N, C-alpha and C positions, 0 to 999 in steps of 0.2 A: 278499219277502213275509215275514209276522207269523206271530210262532208258535201261536195259534191257528189261520192255515190253512192249517200245519203239520198238527198236532193234525185236523184234521178232515179232509186226504186224506189221513193216515196207514190214518185210522178208513176211510175210502170204499176205499181198498187190502183195507185188508184183507176186505171186505163183501165184497169181488170177488172174493178169494182162496176168503170160501166159499160165496157162489156156481157157481166153477168147480166146487168140488167135492161139491158136492150136484144144482144142477140145469144144468150145465156149459158149456163155454165157449163159447158164443154169447151163453147168461142173463145171462153174469158181465161179456161186451163191450158189453153191449146197458145194461147198469147203470149199470156207468164211464163211460161216454158220455153216458148222463141227468143225469149228477152234477159235467159237467164235467170229468173229467180227461184231462187233456191226450194223444192217440193214443199219440205216444213211448213213454209209461210204460204204456198199457195191452199194448198190445206186447212189453212187456222184462216186463212184468208177466207176462201171457198165456201167450205162446209164446216166451215162453226160457227154457233152465234158470240165465241168466246174473245171476239176482235174490236177493236177501237173502231170504231168510227170514223173517214179520214174522210175528214171539212178543208174547205181552202177558201184561203179568201184570194183578194183583188194581188196581194202581196205574194203569193205563194206557201206561206207557209200555215199549218198547221193553226185554225177556230179556234185558239183561244176567248172566247167572249164574254168580257166582261159585265153581266146584268146591272152594275151596283149604278145609280146615280137616273137610270136609265127608264 
């Protein structure tokens, strides 16, 4: 998988989490299916506490905040 597709997939997953919070799980699942996210990823993201929290910085990259020196 190329990096452009990885970024797009991460963005779709982030939107899916927003849909889940604002519109509910069924709407989030419908959105994720409509953009071609694999069913096993949808299940892990929406129905399991076993996924990483997806956080974005203004750069669009995962937030690896380092609290050292703050």
